[in-house]
C-alpha positions, 0 to 999 in steps of 0.5 A: 570744913568741919561742923561743930554746934554751939553749947544750946547753953550759950545759944540760950543766953545770947537769944535771951541778951537779944531780947532784952537789949533790944527791948528798949531799943528805938525801933525806925521805920524802914522807909526803902525809897526814901533818899538821904536826909529826908529822915530825921536823925536822932539825936546822937547821929550826925553826917557830913561828906567825905573829900571824895563826896561820899556821904558819912553818918557816926552815930555815939551810943550817948541815948543808950546804955552802957556808955560808949566803949571806945571801939568803932564799928564801921558798916560797909553796904551792899550793891546798889543800882548804879543808876540810883543816886549817891547816898547811904541806902536807907533798905540797908540799915535794917536788921530784924529784930524778935519785935521787927526791924532794928536800926542798925546803929542802934544795933551796935550803940545799944552794946557800947559802940561807936557806928558810922558809916559810908554811901561811898562816892559811887553806886554799881561796883564800889568796892575798891573806892569804898575800901579808900573811904572807909579807912577815911572814915576812921579818920575823920571819927577820930578827929570828930570823937576820940581815936577808937581804941579798936576799929571792927568792920562788918559788910553784908553782900558787896560789902562782904568784899569790901570787908575782907579785902579791907581787913586782908590789905589793913590790918593796921586800920582794922583789927577784925572784920565780919563779913556777911553773905559777901563774894569772898571767895572769888570776885572773878567766879562771881562774875562768872556765876552771874553770867552764866545765870544769863546764858543758861536763861537765854537757852532755856527761855530763847528771845525772852530778853533782848540783847545778849549777856554782855550787851544790855540794851537802854531799853531793857534797864527803861523797862524792865519794872514796867514790862521785861520783869513782869514778862520773866514772872509769866514765864518761870511761873507757868507750870507747864515750863516747870521742867525748863526752870528746873533745868535752869537752876540745877544747871547754875546752881542757884538755889532752890535748885528746882521750880519752887515759886515763890522762890524760885521766882525771886531767884531767877528775877534777881538774877537776872536784874543783876545781869541786866543792871550790873554788866555795863557799869562792871564793864567801865569800872575794870576796863572790859568786859569781865564775863568768860564761858569759853571753857565752861561745861555744863551740866544738869539739864535733861540734854547736857551735850545739846546745852553745851553744842549750842550755849552762846560762848563768851570770851572775857577782855584780858585787861578786865581779866587782869584788873580783878587778879590785881585787886579784886582778889582775896588771899586768906593771908588775914592778920586780923580776925575775920568772921565770915557769914553765909546762909548755905540757900544763898541765890545770890553769892552761893554758899561755895565762897565759904568753903573757897576762901577758907582753901585760901586761908589755910594756904596762907597757913592764917587759919587761925584767924578765921572762923565761918559760921553756916546758916541753913537758909534760903534766900540772900543776907536775910539774916536775922539780929540773932544771927548777926549777933552770934557772928558779932560774938564770934569775932569779940572771942576772937579778938581776946585770943587767936590761937584757938582752933577755927570752927564751923558754927551750925545755925539753928 
């Protein structure tokens, strides 16, 4: 992808705008374990229940200046463990600002936008019901407030895929989208990335985690926090096993690509967490086992021949492959503007999703509707308010004119 930089004057101006606008906004304390309904809602927000059983939240910019600009920002949250109760995840409702965490409704309201979000009717893999909920939420908002002049959809992680699919499939509902750190390049390859990590981990650290990559014993989930996470952390922080950690990260392409605690430790723990907590849920919702490495050739270890000869081989169920192809595959056939923002060091949803999706957009002849921004940082969805503001500004510019040439903007 061709990379250019925004003129520094624009970057500085946006930074000043951010500092000035966020100075007066209310910063709410982050309560990551608070169940829905415990936090006291501000006067400009109200909640309700959708026909699907999902909970929704709507916040109007009535307590802010400027007042409502007539436009609505919808938020698609990221992955939540299937074991958690249904609710809007409070820990995903903040962005890091210059003076501390900023509540996302405030982030939208302070710019004059109405804000709305939904819990989805299920946790875990929730892509399809989430899209249905978000379309329904536009109608709910119109009934309670007024039909919005424009609807913008923004989502993180799993919500980034939800946003991309929704903008592709419902251009009459969503006027534009902002997809952050999502598996929008290929959902199937994202599934394989998680599976590959567990397969290669088991090769280098045999017997440490019970079960296998596609069969997760209940006791592994039940004792994850109290036992297995600690066991894995002890193994992957052992300097004597540094060469194994480096090979694991190099073969799988997981940032930071080498033994480098605490970053390498966090990456390994979180990737194994997804295998442990997402596998059975995905199998159920896709109608079968979706992971496949039968033809995968692994490289980057000290002995690739031994790795490829001895690593566990697993075949996907065709019904799961068909389901992913039919309902989870992005096409790039955009009819409304879409901006994507991704960290080059994302170890959960790797950066290769961005060029993969751009290839789809180019093949579909829809480059004028797409812009991508890069953040050269390590982490998953750990953007600051400035990054999000810059991406949102790019979307606003696209809404004014669809005829520009797509660019890649390099964030500092």
